[in-house]
C-alpha positions in Angstrom: -16.8 -5.9 -74.2 -17.2 -2.3 -73.0 -20.3 -2.2 -70.7 -22.0 0.4 -68.6 -24.5 -0.5 -65.8 -26.8 2.5 -65.0 -28.1 2.1 -61.5 -25.9 0.5 -58.8 -28.4 -0.7 -56.3 -29.0 -4.3 -55.6 -29.5 -5.4 -59.2 -26.9 -3.0 -60.7 -24.1 -3.6 -58.3 -24.4 -7.4 -58.7 -24.7 -7.2 -62.5 -21.7 -4.8 -62.9 -19.5 -6.9 -60.7 -20.5 -10.2 -62.4 -20.0 -8.7 -65.9 -16.5 -7.6 -64.9 -15.9 -11.1 -63.3 -16.7 -12.5 -66.8 -13.9 -10.4 -68.3 -15.8 -7.4 -69.6 -14.7 -3.8 -69.1 -17.4 -2.3 -66.9 -18.4 1.1 -65.5 -21.2 1.4 -63.0 -23.1 4.7 -63.0 -25.3 6.0 -60.1 -26.5 9.4 -58.9 -25.6 8.6 -55.2 -22.0 9.7 -54.5 -21.9 7.7 -51.2 -22.8 4.5 -53.0 -20.3 5.1 -55.8 -17.6 5.8 -53.2 -18.3 2.6 -51.3 -18.4 0.4 -54.4 -15.2 2.0 -55.8 -13.5 1.1 -52.5 -14.7 -2.5 -52.9 -17.4 -2.3 -50.2 -20.8 -3.5 -51.1 -23.6 -1.2 -49.8 -25.7 -4.3 -48.9 -25.2 -7.9 -47.9 -25.2 -10.5 -50.7 -23.1 -13.7 -50.4 -20.2 -13.7 -52.8 -20.6 -10.1 -53.9 -17.7 -8.7 -51.8 -15.3 -11.1 -53.3 -16.1 -10.5 -57.0 -16.4 -6.7 -56.4 -12.9 -6.6 -54.8 -11.5 -8.8 -57.5 -12.9 -6.8 -60.4 -12.0 -3.4 -59.0 -8.5 -4.5 -58.2 -7.9 -5.6 -61.8 -9.3 -2.3 -63.2 -12.0 -4.1 -65.2 -14.7 -2.4 -62.9 -15.0 1.2 -62.0 -17.7 3.5 -60.8 -18.8 7.0 -61.5 -21.6 9.5 -60.8 -21.1 11.1 -64.3 -23.1 9.5 -67.1 -20.6 10.8 -69.6 -18.2 8.2 -68.3 -20.4 5.6 -70.0 -20.0 7.2 -73.5 -17.5 4.7 -74.9 -19.6 1.6 -73.8 -21.0 -0.7 -76.5 -23.7 -2.0 -74.2 -25.6 0.0 -71.6 -27.6 -1.9 -69.0 -30.5 -0.1 -67.3 -30.7 -1.5 -63.8 -32.6 1.1 -61.8 -35.5 0.4 -59.4 -39.2 0.4 -60.2 -40.8 0.9 -56.8 -44.5 0.9 -56.2 -46.0 4.3 -56.9 -46.9 6.4 -53.8 -50.5 6.8 -54.8 -51.4 3.5 -56.4 -50.3 -0.1 -57.0 -48.7 0.8 -60.3 -44.9 0.8 -60.9 -43.1 4.1 -60.6 -41.1 4.4 -63.9 -39.5 7.7 -63.2 -36.1 6.2 -62.6 -36.2 4.0 -65.7 -37.2 7.0 -67.8 -34.6 9.3 -66.3 -31.8 6.7 -66.8 -32.9 6.2 -70.4 -33.0 9.9 -71.2 -29.7 10.4 -69.5 -27.8 7.8 -71.5 -29.3 8.5 -75.0 -27.1 11.5 -75.7 -24.0 9.4 -75.1 -24.8 6.4 -77.4 -22.2 5.5 -79.9 -22.9 4.1 -83.3 -24.4 0.6 -83.0 -24.7 0.9 -79.2 -27.2 -1.3 -77.3 -29.5 -0.3 -74.5 -30.4 -3.3 -72.4 -33.3 -3.1 -70.0 -32.9 -5.2 -66.8 -35.5 -3.5 -64.6 -38.8 -5.1 -64.0 -41.3 -2.9 -65.9 -45.0 -3.0 -66.9 -45.6 -4.6 -70.3 -45.5 -2.0 -73.0 -42.6 0.0 -71.4 -40.0 -1.4 -73.8 -42.1 -0.7 -76.8 -42.5 2.9 -75.7 -38.8 3.3 -75.1 -37.9 1.7 -78.4 -40.1 4.3 -80.2 -38.4 7.1 -78.3 -35.0 5.7 -79.1 -35.9 5.6 -82.8 -36.6 9.3 -82.7 -33.6 10.3 -80.6 -30.9 7.9 -81.6 -31.8 5.7 -84.6 -28.2 4.5 -84.7 -28.7 2.5 -81.5 -30.9 -0.5 -80.5 -32.9 -1.6 -77.5 -33.3 -5.1 -75.9 -35.3 -6.1 -72.9 -33.4 -8.7 -70.9 -35.2 -9.3 -67.6 -33.3 -10.4 -64.5 -34.3 -13.5 -62.5 -32.1 -13.0 -59.4 -32.8 -14.5 -56.1 -31.5 -12.6 -53.1 -29.0 -14.7 -51.4 -28.0 -16.3 -54.7 -27.8 -13.3 -57.0 -24.1 -13.7 -57.9 -24.5 -17.3 -58.9 -27.8 -16.5 -60.8 -26.0 -13.8 -62.8 -22.9 -15.8 -63.6 -24.8 -19.0 -64.2 -28.4 -18.1 -65.2 -31.0 -20.7 -65.6 -32.2 -19.0 -68.8 -31.6 -15.9 -70.9 -34.5 -14.0 -72.3 -34.1 -11.3 -75.0 -37.0 -9.1 -76.1 -35.6 -7.6 -79.3 -36.6 -5.3 -82.2 -33.9 -6.5 -84.6 -31.4 -9.3 -85.1 -28.4 -7.1 -84.5 -29.4 -6.5 -80.9 -29.5 -10.2 -80.1 -26.1 -10.9 -81.7 -24.5 -8.2 -79.6 -26.1 -9.5 -76.4 -24.8 -13.0 -77.3 -21.3 -11.6 -77.0 -22.0 -10.3 -73.5 -23.4 -13.7 -72.3 -21.1 -15.9 -74.4 -19.9 -17.9 -71.3 -23.4 -18.8 -70.3 -24.5 -19.6 -73.8 -21.4 -21.8 -74.3 -22.3 -23.6 -71.1 -25.7 -24.5 -72.5 -27.9 -21.9 -70.9 -31.3 -21.8 -72.6 -31.8 -18.7 -74.7 -35.2 -17.4 -75.6 -35.4 -14.6 -78.2 -38.8 -13.0 -78.5 -40.6 -9.6 -78.8 -40.6 -6.8 -76.2 -44.0 -7.6 -74.7 -43.3 -11.3 -74.1 -39.9 -10.6 -72.5 -41.5 -8.1 -70.1 -44.3 -10.6 -69.3 -41.8 -13.4 -68.6 -40.5 -11.7 -65.5 -43.8 -10.5 -64.0 -45.6 -13.8 -64.9 -42.9 -15.8 -63.2 -43.2 -13.7 -60.0 -47.0 -13.9 -60.1 -46.8 -17.7 -60.4 -44.4 -18.0 -57.5 -46.4 -15.7 -55.3 -49.6 -17.7 -56.2 -47.9 -21.0 -55.2 -46.8 -19.6 -51.9 -50.2 -18.1 -51.1 -51.9 -21.3 -52.2 -50.1 -23.4 -49.6 -50.7 -20.7 -47.0 -54.4 -20.8 -47.8 -54.2 -24.6 -47.3 -52.6 -23.9 -43.9 -55.7 -22.1 -42.8 -57.8 -25.1 -43.8 -55.4 -27.3 -41.9 -55.8 -25.2 -38.8 -59.5 -25.6 -39.0 -59.4 -29.3 -39.5 -56.4 -30.5 -37.6 -54.5 -31.5 -40.7 -50.8 -31.0 -41.1 -50.0 -28.6 -44.0 -46.3 -29.7 -44.2 -47.3 -33.4 -44.8 -49.9 -32.1 -47.2 -47.3 -30.2 -49.2 -45.0 -33.2 -49.2 -47.7 -35.4 -50.6 -48.9 -33.1 -53.4 -45.3 -32.0 -54.1 -44.6 -35.5 -55.4 -46.9 -34.7 -58.3 -44.5 -33.7 -61.1 -47.1 -31.2 -62.3 -47.0 -29.4 -59.0 -43.6 -29.9 -57.5 -42.5 -29.3 -53.9 -40.6 -26.1 -54.2 -42.3 -22.9 -52.9 -44.9 -25.0 -51.1 -43.7 -24.0 -47.6 -46.4 -22.5 -45.4 -45.3 -19.7 -43.2 -45.6 -16.0 -42.6 -45.5 -15.3 -46.3 -43.3 -13.6 -48.9 -41.9 -10.1 -48.8 -38.9 -8.2 -50.1 -38.6 -5.6 -52.8 -39.8 -7.7 -55.7 -42.7 -10.1 -55.3 -45.2 -7.9 -53.4 -44.8 -4.8 -55.5 -44.5 -6.7 -58.8 -47.8 -8.6 -58.4 -49.5 -5.3 -57.5 -48.0 -3.5 -60.5 -49.0 -6.4 -62.8 -52.6 -6.2 -61.6 -52.6 -2.4 -62.1 -51.2 -2.8 -65.6 -53.9 -5.4 -66.5 -56.5 -2.9 -65.4 -55.0 -0.2 -67.6 -55.2 -2.7 -70.5 -58.9 -3.3 -69.8 -58.1 -6.9 -68.6 -58.3 -6.4 -64.9 -60.5 -9.5 -64.5 -57.7 -11.7 -65.8 -55.5 -10.9 -62.8 -58.1 -10.3 -60.2 -56.9 -13.5 -58.4 -53.6 -11.7 -57.6 -55.4 -9.4 -55.3 -56.4 -12.4 -53.2 -52.9 -13.8 -53.5 -51.7 -10.5 -51.9 -54.4 -10.6 -49.3 -53.6 -14.2 -48.2 -49.9 -13.2 -48.0 -50.6 -10.2 -45.8 -53.0 -12.3 -43.6 -50.2 -14.7 -42.7 -48.4 -12.0 -40.7 -51.5 -11.5 -38.6 -51.8 -15.2 -38.1 -48.3 -15.3 -36.6 -49.2 -12.5 -34.2 -52.4 -14.2 -33.3 -50.5 -17.4 -32.5 -48.2 -15.4 -30.2 -51.1 -13.9 -28.4 -52.7 -17.3 -27.9 -49.5 -18.8 -26.7 -49.3 -16.2 -24.0 -52.9 -16.8 -22.8 -54.5 -13.9 -24.7 -52.1 -11.0 -24.0 -48.5 -10.2 -24.9 -48.5 -7.0 -22.9 -45.2 -6.6 -21.0 -44.1 -10.1 -22.0 -40.6 -10.5 -23.3 -40.6 -11.9 -26.8 -37.5 -13.0 -28.7 -38.1 -12.4 -32.5 -35.6 -14.4 -34.5 -35.1 -12.7 -37.8 -36.0 -9.3 -39.3 -35.1 -9.8 -43.0 -37.6 -11.0 -45.5 -35.5 -14.1 -46.2 -32.2 -15.6 -45.1 -28.8 -14.7 -46.7 -29.9 -11.1 -47.2 -30.0 -7.8 -45.2 -33.1 -6.7 -47.0 -36.0 -5.7 -44.8 -38.3 -4.2 -47.4 -41.8 -5.4 -46.9 -40.4 -8.0 -44.5 -43.0 -10.2 -42.9 -40.6 -10.9 -40.0 -40.2 -7.2 -39.2 -43.9 -6.6 -39.6 -44.6 -9.3 -37.0 -42.1 -7.8 -34.6 -43.6 -4.3 -35.0 -47.2 -5.6 -34.5 -46.2 -7.4 -31.3 -44.5 -4.2 -30.0 -47.7 -2.3 -30.8 -49.6 -4.8 -28.6 -47.3 -3.9 -25.7 -44.8 -6.7 -25.8 -41.2 -6.2 -24.9 -39.7 -7.3 -28.3 -36.1 -8.3 -28.5 -35.2 -8.7 -32.2 -32.1 -10.2 -33.7 -30.8 -11.1 -37.2 -27.4 -12.1 -38.6 -27.4 -9.3 -41.2 -30.5 -7.1 -41.1 -30.3 -5.2 -37.8 -29.0 -1.9 -39.1 -31.6 -1.7 -41.9 -34.4 -2.7 -39.5 -33.3 -0.2 -36.9 -33.3 2.6 -39.5 -37.0 1.8 -40.3 -38.2 0.8 -36.9 -36.0 2.3 -34.1 -38.8 1.6 -31.5 -37.7 -2.1 -31.4 -34.9 -3.4 -29.2 -32.2 -5.1 -31.2 -29.4 -7.4 -30.2 -26.7 -9.1 -32.3 -26.5 -12.3 -30.3 -29.1 -15.0 -30.6 -28.4 -16.1 -27.0 -29.0 -12.6 -25.7 -32.3 -12.4 -27.5 -33.4 -15.7 -26.1 -32.3 -15.0 -22.5 -35.4 -14.6 -20.3 -37.9 -14.7 -23.1 -41.4 -15.7 -22.3 -42.0 -16.6 -26.0 -39.7 -17.2 -29.0 -41.0 -16.3 -32.5 -38.9 -17.6 -35.4 -39.8 -15.6 -38.5 -36.8 -15.7 -40.8 -35.3 -19.2 -41.4 -31.6 -18.4 -41.0 -29.5 -21.6 -40.7 -28.5 -20.8 -37.1 -32.1 -20.6 -36.1 -33.1 -23.8 -37.8 -30.1 -25.5 -36.0 -31.1 -24.4 -32.5 -31.0 -27.1 -30.0 -34.3 -27.3 -28.0 -32.7 -28.5 -24.8 -30.0 -25.9 -24.8 -32.4 -23.2 -25.8 -34.7 -24.2 -22.9 -31.9 -23.2 -20.4 -32.0 -19.6 -21.7 -35.7 -18.8 -21.8 -38.2 -18.0 -19.1 -41.0 -19.9 -20.9 -40.8 -22.8 -23.2 -43.1 -21.5 -25.9 -42.1 -21.2 -29.6 -43.9 -20.0 -32.7 -42.3 -21.5 -35.8 -43.3 -19.0 -38.4 -41.5 -20.9 -41.2 -42.3 -24.5 -40.3 -38.6 -25.4 -40.3 -38.2 -26.9 -36.9 -38.7 -30.5 -35.8 -41.9 -30.2 -33.9 -41.5 -33.6 -32.2 -38.0 -32.8 -30.9 -39.1 -29.5 -29.5 -42.1 -30.9 -27.8 -40.1 -33.8 -26.4 -37.8 -31.1 -24.8 -40.8 -29.7 -23.0 -41.7 -26.9 -25.4 -45.1 -25.7 -26.4 -44.6 -25.7 -30.2 -46.9 -23.9 -32.6 -46.4 -23.8 -36.4 -48.4 -22.5 -39.3 -51.0 -25.0 -40.3 -49.5 -27.7 -38.1 -51.5 -29.5 -35.4 
């Protein structure tokens, strides 16, 4: 099919490349000329495993091209809106300016029977509003809301092999057209849920709210574990065997971050208040508060490990991205911990396999090195805050030869505490005795 993807940031660049990989004829549209030039040259503007390969393949075949001119999308049968919905500057609500601008820009170029497909995460009610606007401006076209469920680090696979497809539709025609786009996934047996606009919008934000709640729940339990001497990791293992609960996302640590979960739960809460149902989601404010508190707990552990003061102490911070397999430092707990330690007077040496450039752009006051060994050399304290594979695989004996002090804060509870203690380390985890 002929497809346009409007917005070529994280979501749009992955989606455009994946659609072309599936055999569709795709044009990616963005207002940033530098981003368009990089993508057209086959260079992803961010790190995502597998993206460079499918981007290069699709551009080489001619199935994928990029443009800054929305008119180049005019012959598309399906137009995906994949622009960002950041948190508003003056509130917790979502900023919908980019969604509205993309919608208004593409409407004059809609062919007969064309489909606008919303991918962006939006407050419930947005699709209904846009559908009403479309009926006025272009009654020959249709709207579907088709939320994305991408995980950074797995986004290419999640797009090519989704775990479910959700269509929020206003008519049967729209669903049949979208079925053609996702034919490969449907034929592979991917569950397909066709529903109304509001439900489709809620699926995305409800899923994120549930995941955030599960993470903050186990982090709350880690606080109780600290107060009682219990081990939150063993606790999570035990309750995770209950099929009603499950073990995934029950990992205590410095909390969640990134460009989705934090702003999405805040926007969901703000929308509930607008609907007069703020009390229904009041618990999400505590979920957010617990999450932010975890960062301070990691800092407090570092201060305690250094006998009450980090001033002029050399601290190796392992990781600055909000999660591994990504270069995303938006609302990153790891970067926040590093900045707080710097603010307390520590000599912070931060490292990360992919996120250094983005971190430096936001916080140039930190010292960054690309080598883990260099970061560790002479450190009075090691703080692991992003669970990259290479940090999880550190050998405690070899690491001990590099540092000045055998003290480590495991901010993700991913290390073998017994092995590190046996090697002479003072090991401290989150909610672990």
